[in-house]
N, C-alpha and C positions, 0 to 999 in steps of 0.2 A: 505493499499499500505505499504510494506517494506519501510524504512529507506533507500535513498540512500547511497552510498558508494564511498571511491574514485576510487573502480574497475569500477564501473559503467560508462558503454560508454555516459550516458549521462550526467554523470558529468565531465566526460574528455571534452566530447565536451561543458556544460556550461564553463568550468576554459578557455579555449580557446578563449571564447569571454570575458569570465572577465579580463582575463590578460592585453590587450591593454587597454581597458576601465578605470581597475585600476590604470595603469602608467600615462594614460592621467589627470585623474579626484583626482588622489592621494586615490582611494580606496584602502582598507586594506584585506589581506588573513582570518581574523577574519570574516569579514563580508560577505566576500563569504561563508564562512563556516556555518555561522548564516541562510544564506538566502538559502542553501540547504537543512539547518535543516528543516527550515520552510516549504518549500516545501515539504519535506518528510513526515510531519504528516501524522499519520495514518488515521483520518478522510479525506484525500485528493485522490481524483480519475480520477476528470479533472483538479482543480486547482493545479497540480503538476509542476516540475522540467522539464518533456517532454514539457508543455504548455509554457513555458519561452523559452526554445532552438528553439521549432518549430516559436515562434515569431522572435526571433534574427535571426534565418535562412532567415523568409521571408524578415526581414529586410534587410538584407546581400544581396537581390536579388531589392532591391528598393531605397535604402538610395540615391540613387541620386536625389528622392523627396524630403528630408528631408532640411528642414535648417541648425537644428542642432541633428545629429544624433548620436551623446554622449547623448541629453535629452532624445530621445527616447528609447534608451539601457538601460538609467537609470531607464527611468519611466518603462518600460518591467519588468527590474529585481524586482522592487519593487510592482509591482502592485495587487498584489496577494499574498504577504510577512505575511499579517492578513488573513484570510480565515476562518471563522464560516457562516455556514449557518445558522445558527438559528439567528444571527443577524438581524434587521431591513435594508430596503432597502436602499443602499448606505453607512452603517457603514464600510463596508471591505474595501471601497475606500479609504473612509476618514480617516481609523486606519491606513493603510497602507502607505498614503501618510504623514501622521504626525510620522510613523516609519522611513519613508524615513528624513525626516527633522530634527529627533533625532539624526543621525546617518550620515547626510553629509550635511555640509552649503555651499558648493563650487558654481560657478556661473552657475550649471544646475539643481538646487535642488530645486528652486522655479518653474520653468515651469515645471519641471517633475513631481510635488505635485497636479500642476495644471491639466495635463493630467491623473494623478492617477483618481483625482475625476471626472473628467468628464467622465469619462468611466465607470460610473456609471449606465450612461442613453445612451450613445454612439448619443448622439444627434449632431446634424449638428454643423460643427463649420467651421470659417471664416480661421481660422489659418490652414496652409498645414501640418504642424510637428502634431497637432492635430486629422486630417484628418486621416494622416498615422498610427498615432498610433490605433488611433481605429479598421482602415482597418486590421491593424495587429490583434490585440486582437480578434475580429469575422473571422477570415481566416477559422475556423475552420467547419463555417458553411456551407462553397462551396468546401468542399471534396466528393468524391465520397460518396454515401448513407452509403452503409456499411461501411464509417469509420464514420460518421456522425451520424450513429443511434446505432454506439459504444459508442460516445464520450456521447451522449444522456442516454445510461445508465449511462458511468461512472456519470454523473451527478446524476441524477435519485441517485443512491447511497449513494451522498453525503448530498443528501436531503431525507434521509430512514424513518426519524420522519415524515413527511408528508403524511399522507391521501391519496389517491391514485387516490379520485378525486378531491380534492384540489391539489392537484400536476398535474392532466390531465388538470383541466380549468386555473389554471396562466401556465402553459407551452403554450397552445394552444392561451391564449392572447398573451405573449410575444412573439411567432411568429406571430403572426395578426396584431400587431403592426409593427412590420417590417415590415411583406409583404407590410403592406399600405403607408408603405414610400415610394416617387420617386426612391428613389435609397437606397439601403441598406450599399454600400459602395462607399462611398466620391472622393477616390482618382480615375481617370478613368485606372490607372496601374491596381489595384487592383480588379474594376469590372469589366473590361472585360474579365478578369482571372476566377472570382468567383460567380458574381451576378447572372447569370443563372443557376449555380447548387444550390447556395444556397438558391434559389424561390425555386426550383424544389423539395428539400429537406424538406424545411419548410413545402411546401404544404401539401407533401406527409406525414408527419406525423400529421397535420392539419384532410388530409382527414381518417387517420387510424384511428384516435382518435376518429372521429366524427363516425365513422362505427361502433366503440366499444359502 
C-alpha cells in the first residue's frame, strides 16, 4: 500500500478527528505525522489508516456509550501503530501500547494502553469503555460479505509468508472461537447492528474453507 499523503482524503478525515483530540490532550502535529507514516507502511493491507478512521467514524456514532471518549479515541489511534505479522501473539498490541506510553503520559494514557493490550484477544470485559473499544475494532466482521471477504484477502496479504494450509487452519480456528462465544459484540448497540451479519460472514468462510 502506498504511503498516505496529505492530499489523501483518508488523511484529511483522520486529521479532522485528530485536531480536536490533540487540542484537548496536548498532542502534537509531529505525533500525527508519525502515526500516518506508521499506518502507511508497505507491509500493511488491512491494518491501515482506513481502519483507524473507520473505527473513529463508528465511535462518533456511539460515543454516548463511553465514559471517556478521549481514552477510546487515543487507543484507536495507537492500537495498531506497531504492526508486524511475524511477531508472536499479543506482541503488536504490547509494543503499540508501549509506544503510546513513550510519547504521551497524560491522564488518558494508562487506560488507553490497557485497552490496546486487551484487544489482543478481545476478551469479555466489565469495563464499558473496553467493551466499546473492542466492538469498534471488530466492526469489520459485521459488514456486508463482499466487503468482509475483501478485508479477509487484505489480512491474507499481510500474512503472505504463511503457508496456505497453516493459514486456513488458523483462520478457521479464530473464526470458530468467536462463533463459540455467547456474543461477539459486547455492547447492545453494536450487537444489534452487527452480530447477525458477523456470524453469517464467518460461518460462510468456514464452510467454504471446509469445502475446499
